[in-house]
N, C-alpha and C positions, 0 to 999 in steps of 0.2 A: 504494498499499500505506501504510496505518496507523502512523503514527508507530510507535507499540504493542505495534504483530506481531510477535510474537516476541522481545521485548525484554523484559528484565527491569529491576528498579530493584536497580542495583548498589549505590552509596553514595551516602552525606550526604558532601560536603566543605567543611571548615574550612581556610583559608588562614591560614600562621600564617610570622611571620617565621624562626625557629630551631624545625625539627622535630624535633628530637632532645629539647631541654628542654618544650615542649609533650608529648610522648609520653612523655615521665617524669613530667610533671605529672599530664594525663590518665590515665595508669595506672595508678598509683596513686590517685586519686580516684574514679575508675571500677571497677578493679580488671580491669581488661583487659590485654592484651598486644597491641602494635604492633609489625608487624614493616614495616620501612624497605628502599625500593631509591631507586636512583639513575636516573632516566628520561633517556636523550640519546639522541632520537628522530633518526633520519638525514633527514628532510624536516620542517623547523618555518617556518609560516607565522604572521604576527599580520595582523588586516585583510588577508589574503589576500598578504601580501608576504614573499619568504624574511626570517626570519631566528630564527639558528639559538638553540636556547636547552638546558637542561635542569634539571632539579627535582628533588628528593626526595617520596617518595610512601610515607605510612605507613598499614596498616589493618590496624583491630582486628574483629573479628566479637564484633557483640552481639546474640547470640541470631538470629536470619534473619536481618541485617540486619548493614551494615560502616559505618565513620566510618572517613574518611578524613581526614587530614592532608597538606598540599600545601604545599609551599617552593621558591621557584626557591632556584638555584643558579648558575647562569651564563646568558649572554646576557641579552636584553632579550626579555621578556614579555609577557602580560596578567597575569600574574602579580604583576609589578613592579610596572605600573601600578596594579592593587588596591589594591595595599599601600601604595601613597604617599597614594593617592584615598580611601579608605577605613579603611585599618590593616586588621588581622589582624577576620578570623569568619568567619561561613558564606561560603561560596563559591558550591556547585553542587547539583546532584544528578546523577545517572548512569545511563543506560539503558547497558545492556550487550546486545550480541547475537553471539548462538553463531558466525554467518556473517557475513565481511566483505560479500558481498550485500546482508544483509539491512539492515546499518548503513550502509553508503552508499545503498542504497533509502530508507530514514529524513532520513539529511542532504539527499538530493534534493527529498523532499517538500516541509521545512521553508524549505529554501532558495526554491522555489517557489511558497510561500506567501508571499514577502517576507520573511523573518528573517535575520538577518546573521549572520556566521560568523566571528565573534571571533579566532579560534585554531585552528588545527587539527597535529596534527602525523603521521608516521608510519614506520615502519621494514617494509617490507617483510616481508610473509610473517607478520609476529611481532604486528603491531599496530597500531592506526588510533583516532584522537580528536579528536574536532572540538568547541568548545565553541559556540552558537548562545543566542543571545539573544533570549529569548520578552518580547516586551514586554508583554503582559496576562495573567497578573501578571508584574510584572517578575522574573524569573526566567532566569538563567543553566543552560542544560542542557546538559551532556556525552554525547556519544555516543560508543561504545567497542564496540571488536572487539580482544580478544586471546586471542592465540592458547594462550597459558599463561606464567607467572612463573616467573621462575630462583628458585633458593632464597632468602631478602632478604639482605640484605647485613647486617644489625644485628637483632636482638630487643629491645624494653624494653617489661618488665611481666612 
């Protein structure tokens, strides 16, 4: 099954050190509102090895698109490595799927093509995500299944 079958372009993501500071600055600059959540997957993997982590995610609707800010909170993740090596800035684009089976089929298709999964996490029955490095062009792609988000912990803007 093609990776883009049943997928929607869900968001573009910016990795930041301080999500609230960045959300406040961008909310004012872009005239948007960010909703913020702390995400703690029950199962976390970095380069295929268990590595518990949590992160904050902030989403702002801009027209038909979504801008995400993401920041590590605890544990060791690819977010920490990326911030250390490259600093803040563009991180990934995300394809979202309406059902878990479609998301997992897309993941298997990309892995079967020889691409590397650098991080993934899930909480059974709620969400699953993975980051896959596409080498040409140099692009990090998130595949996401998300049943629903609870109310945000905080809103800025």
